[in-house]
C-alpha positions in Angstrom: -35.7 43.0 24.6 -36.9 42.4 21.1 -34.6 45.0 19.8 -31.5 43.5 21.3 -32.4 40.0 19.9 -32.9 41.5 16.4 -29.6 43.4 16.6 -27.7 40.2 17.7 -29.2 38.2 14.8 -28.3 41.0 12.4 -24.7 41.0 13.7 -24.4 37.2 13.1 -25.9 37.3 9.6 -22.6 38.2 7.9 -20.7 35.2 9.4 -20.7 31.8 7.7 -22.2 28.8 9.7 -20.0 27.0 12.2 -19.9 23.8 10.2 -18.2 25.6 7.3 -15.0 26.0 9.4 -14.7 22.1 9.4 -15.1 21.8 5.6 -11.3 22.4 4.8 -10.4 19.7 7.3 -12.8 17.2 5.8 -11.4 18.1 2.3 -7.8 17.6 3.4 -8.7 14.2 4.9 -10.4 13.1 1.7 -7.4 14.2 -0.4 -5.0 12.5 2.0 -7.0 9.2 1.7 -7.3 9.5 -2.0 -3.7 10.4 -2.9 -1.8 8.5 -0.2 -3.7 5.7 1.6 -5.7 4.3 -1.3 -2.7 3.7 -3.6 -0.7 2.2 -0.7 -3.6 -0.2 0.1 -3.8 -1.3 -3.5 -0.1 -1.9 -3.7 -0.2 -4.0 -0.5 -3.1 -6.0 -2.0 -1.1 -6.7 -5.2 2.0 -7.8 -3.2 -0.1 -10.2 -1.1 -1.6 -11.7 -4.3 1.9 -12.0 -5.8 3.3 -13.8 -2.8 0.3 -16.1 -2.6 0.8 -17.1 -6.2 4.5 -17.9 -5.6 5.4 -21.5 -6.5 8.3 -23.9 -6.4 11.0 -23.0 -9.0 10.3 -19.2 -9.1 13.2 -16.8 -8.9 12.6 -14.3 -6.1 14.2 -11.2 -4.6 14.0 -10.9 -0.8 13.6 -7.5 0.9 17.2 -7.7 1.9 18.3 -8.0 -1.8 19.1 -11.7 -2.0 18.1 -13.4 -5.2 17.3 -17.1 -5.0 15.2 -20.0 -6.4 12.2 -21.2 -4.4 12.9 -24.8 -3.4 10.2 -25.4 -0.8 7.1 -23.5 0.3 5.3 -23.5 3.6 2.4 -21.4 4.9 4.8 -18.9 6.6 8.2 -19.8 5.2 9.9 -20.2 1.8 13.2 -22.2 1.4 15.4 -20.5 -1.1 18.5 -21.8 -2.9 21.0 -18.9 -3.3 23.8 -20.9 -4.9 25.1 -24.5 -5.0 24.6 -26.1 -1.6 23.5 -22.7 -0.1 19.9 -22.8 1.2 18.2 -20.3 3.4 14.8 -20.2 5.0 12.9 -16.9 4.6 9.6 -15.6 5.9 7.2 -15.4 3.0 6.2 -11.8 3.8 9.8 -10.7 3.3 9.9 -11.8 -0.3 10.0 -8.5 -2.2 9.4 -9.5 -5.8 9.2 -12.5 -8.2 11.7 -12.2 -11.0 10.2 -13.1 -14.4 12.0 -15.7 -16.5 14.7 -14.3 -18.8 12.9 -14.7 -22.1 9.4 -13.6 -21.0 9.9 -9.9 -20.7 8.1 -8.0 -23.6 10.3 -5.8 -25.8 9.9 -2.1 -25.6 9.3 -1.5 -29.3 
């Protein structure tokens, strides 16, 4: 009886522990989070801050590609003027970017 127990222990001595087989999965999960999810969350946070800082008179680009001037802001909506006598109401979350004024962009010298 003792001999069979010792021989079984000796046979398992060359194999790594069972938890070592999960180590590559944990490493891949960490790499996935660090390279994909974390930058995406940071980008979403910056977009929310940019949309929250939007004010009347800003030039914006919608997710659909329309460029307009903010006329009126609400909690959920922004009224945009696309041209003379052309006003549309857009959901604030669909505003893609705020266009900086023409003379404020720094030169690439």
